[in-house]
Backbone as a ProteinNet text record, in pm:
[ID]
protein_1_A
[PRIMARY]
XXXXXXXXXXXXXXXXXXXXXXXXXXXXXXXXXXXXXXXXXXXXXXXXXXXXXXXXXXXXXXXXXXXXXXXXXXXXXXXXXXXXXXXX
[TERTIARY]
4011.8	3989	3861.9	3769.9	3644.7	3657.8	3635.2	3650.6	3523.2	3464.4	3345.5	3378.8	3379.1	3415.2	3558.4	3578.1	3711.1	3737	3645.4	3657.3	3726.3	3826.9	3894.9	3843.8	3759.1	3692.3	3785.5	3902	3992.6	4048.6	4053.2	4099	3993.6	3866.5	3757.7	3712.5	3767.3	3726.2	3782.7	3699.7	3748.7	3847.6	3933	4038.7	3987.9	3917.3	3887.9	3740.9	3649.7	3508.5	3449.3	3415.4	3363.1	3225.8	3138.5	3005.1	3011.9	3099.6	3116.2	3173.5	3264.2	3321.3	3214.5	3129.7	3019.7	2925.9	2896.6	2807.9	2867.2	2995.4	3059.7	3060.6	3091.5	3093	2953.5	2852.8	2715.2	2668.6	2699.7	2660.2	2728	2855.5	2925.7	2872	2834.9	2775.6	2640.2	2561.2	2429.5	2443.1	2538.3	2560.6	2612	2702.1	2759.4	2654.3	2562.1	2460.2	2366.8	2329.7	2232.7	2296.6	2426.6	2498.7	2456.3	2444.4	2417.6	2271.9	2182.8	2042.4	1973.6	1865.2	1792.4	1730.5	1666.4	1601.4	1694.6	1809.5	1907.1	1859	1879.7	1847.7	1696.6	1618.6	1473.3	1421	1493.7	1450.2	1448	1533.6	1535.5	1406	1339.8	1213.5	1092.8	1106.9	994.9	968.9	1072.2	1055.3	964	986	892.7	751.9	741	607.6	530.2	598	531.4	487.2	572.6	535.4	420.5	421.1	311.7	180.4	181.3	58.2	7.5	96.4	55.3	-6.4	60.5	6	-125.5	-132.3	-253.4	-372.8	-355.9	-467.9	-506.9	-410.9	-443.9	-522.4	-475.3	-540.1	-665.6	-683.6	-807.9	-915.1	-878.7	-980.4	-1016.6	-917.2	-945.7	-983.1	-924.6	-951.3	-1040.2	-1087.8	-1177.9	-1126.6	-1004.7	-943.4	-996.4	-1041.2	-1100.6	-1017.8	-888.1	-802.6	-783.3	-796.6	-776.1	-628.3	-598.6	-460.4	-377.6	-435.3	-369.5	-242.8	-241.9	-123.9	-2.7	-22.4	88.7	137.5	43.8	76.8	163.8	123.1	198.6	333.4	336.1	461.4	563.5	520.3	614.9	670.3	587	634.7	728.5	694.8	780.5	916.6	918.1	1046.1	1135.3	1075.9	1155.1	1206.5	1119.7	1159.9	1272.3	1260.2	1364.4	1495.4	1485.9	1606.7	1680.5	1608.8	1674.1	1720.9	1646.4	1688.6	1808.4	1822.3	1936.7	2063.1	2048.5	2166.8	2224.1	2152.5	2205.3	2253
-462	-462.8	-542.9	-485.1	-550	-603.8	-733.9	-794.1	-869.1	-832.9	-901	-951.7	-1083.7	-1139.2	-1102.6	-1042.5	-1001.3	-853.8	-785.2	-641.2	-611.5	-528.5	-483.2	-343.2	-331.2	-204.3	-101.2	-142.4	-42.8	49.6	3.2	89.3	191.4	163	249.9	347.9	336.5	425.7	565.5	667.3	804.6	839.1	931.3	967.4	1054.2	1162.3	1262	1272.6	1243.1	1265.7	1151.1	1177.6	1073.7	1024.8	1115.7	1073.8	983	1015.5	931.5	795	793.2	666.8	581.2	644.3	571.1	514.6	593.9	547.7	426.1	429	317.8	193	207.5	92	35.5	122.3	76.3	1	54	-11.4	-147.7	-156.4	-284.3	-385.1	-339.8	-428.8	-480.2	-394	-432.1	-536.7	-515.8	-611.7	-743.7	-738.1	-858.8	-939.7	-873	-941.7	-1024.3	-972.3	-1039.8	-1101.3	-1122	-1169.2	-1309.8	-1402.7	-1541.2	-1581.8	-1493.8	-1532.5	-1536.5	-1611.5	-1632.6	-1503.2	-1427.8	-1303.9	-1183.6	-1199.7	-1091.5	-972.1	-854.4	-729.2	-712.4	-774.1	-761.7	-816	-910.8	-967.1	-861.1	-763.3	-655.8	-576.3	-569.6	-496.8	-588.9	-714.3	-807.6	-856.7	-874.6	-923.7	-833.8	-702.1	-618.1	-616.2	-623.9	-623.6	-750.8	-866	-990.5	-987.4	-938.9	-930.1	-832.6	-722.5	-625.8	-690.1	-765	-830.6	-930.8	-1007.8	-1107.4	-1039.9	-940.4	-869.7	-800.5	-738.7	-666.4	-761.2	-873	-965.6	-1034.2	-1068.5	-1133.1	-1038.6	-916.4	-825.4	-759.6	-753.1	-695.5	-801.1	-922.1	-1024.7	-1100.1	-1147.2	-1231.2	-1151.2	-1035.3	-955.8	-835.4	-819.7	-710.1	-573.6	-544.6	-417.4	-308.4	-197.5	-88.7	39.8	29.5	147.9	204.5	336.2	404.1	399.5	377.2	368.9	267	151.8	50.4	-2.4	-10	-60.9	29.5	160.3	252.1	239.4	218.4	200.6	76	-34.1	-159.1	-147.4	-84.6	-70.2	11.7	118.4	198.9	118.9	40.9	-43	-152.5	-215.5	-321.3	-267.8	-152.4	-96.3	-61.6	-6.8	23.2	-105.9	-207.3	-335	-398.9	-397.5	-456.3	-378.6	-247.3	-166.3	-203.9	-212	-244.1	-388.6	-481.4	-621.2	-647.7	-573.8	-592.4	-524.1	-419.6	-347.1	-401.2	-485.3	-538.6	-679.7
226.2	84.1	56.7	-15.5	-50.5	-191.2	-207	-338.3	-373.5	-487.7	-537.5	-676.2	-691	-820.6	-855.2	-969.9	-1013.4	-989.3	-921	-901	-768.6	-772.4	-652	-620.6	-516.5	-486.1	-426.1	-377.6	-320.7	-428.6	-552.5	-662	-701.5	-672.7	-715	-606.6	-485.9	-378.2	-398.7	-379.9	-393.3	-282.1	-309.9	-215.3	-100.3	-129.6	-27.8	11.2	-75.8	-50.4	32	156	244.5	202.2	158.2	115.8	-6.1	-96.5	-214.8	-176.9	-80.6	-32.8	35.2	116	180.4	75.1	-28.8	-135.5	-207.8	-240	-310.5	-223.1	-95.5	-5.6	16.9	26.6	43.5	-79.5	-195.4	-319.8	-333.5	-297.9	-308	-206.9	-87.4	11.8	-35.1	-95.6	-146.5	-257.2	-347.1	-455.7	-400.2	-304.6	-246.5	-170.8	-103.9	-25.5	-113.3	-228.6	-314.7	-438.6	-438.4	-555.9	-598.4	-506.4	-542.1	-537.6	-500.9	-487.7	-623.3	-629.9	-755	-806.2	-719.1	-760.7	-756.6	-695.3	-692.3	-612.1	-666.7	-598.6	-582.9	-671.3	-661	-528.3	-468	-340.9	-230.5	-237.8	-138	-140.6	-255.4	-266.6	-252.4	-294.8	-287.7	-145.7	-67	69.3	152.9	159.2	235.9	176.5	44	-17.3	15.1	14	51.4	197.6	284.7	425.5	445.9	372.4	380.2	339	229.7	183.8	286.2	345.7	445.1	566.7	622.1	738.4	705	589.2	550.2	539.8	470.7	453.8	584	666.6	794.2	883.8	897.6	991.9	937	806.6	754.3	735.8	695.7	673	800.6	875.1	991	1115.1	1133	1251.9	1224.7	1101	1061.2	1107	1071.5	1107.5	1015.3	1069.8	991.7	997	1016	1023.5	883.3	870.8	743.5	705.6	579	528.2	606.1	632.1	713.1	645.7	512.7	442.4	466.3	465.4	492.8	636.8	727.4	868.7	887.5	825.5	837.4	766.8	649.3	575.3	653.7	717.6	795.5	913.1	977.9	1087.4	1040	927.8	874.2	830.4	767.2	723.4	842.1	947.6	1067.2	1131.6	1140.1	1198.7	1117.6	985.3	900.8	912.3	921.9	937.2	1065	1177	1303.7	1308.6	1250	1254.1	1163.1	1055.2	965.7	1017.2	1096.4	1142	1272.2	1342	1468.1	1453
[MASK]
++++++++++++++++++++++++++++++++++++++++++++++++++++++++++++++++++++++++++++++++++++++++

């Protein structure tokens, strides 16, 4: 039974639809993870953006990197890294 605050999520879970059940459990996990933080859910989006800015400025200014669309390259790598580090 997943309980967040006064909400009992077992009452809200769908009976037969697995995709809907996965969606409800994912949403409740996301809310539970960022419930007590100062920035809340916004931190899930700000954290990768801050890391992207740091990597972008370090590698373009200090190392004179001239790769085209470097920000997209770094963002794709960071998102994959964050996905694997959060799931293990």
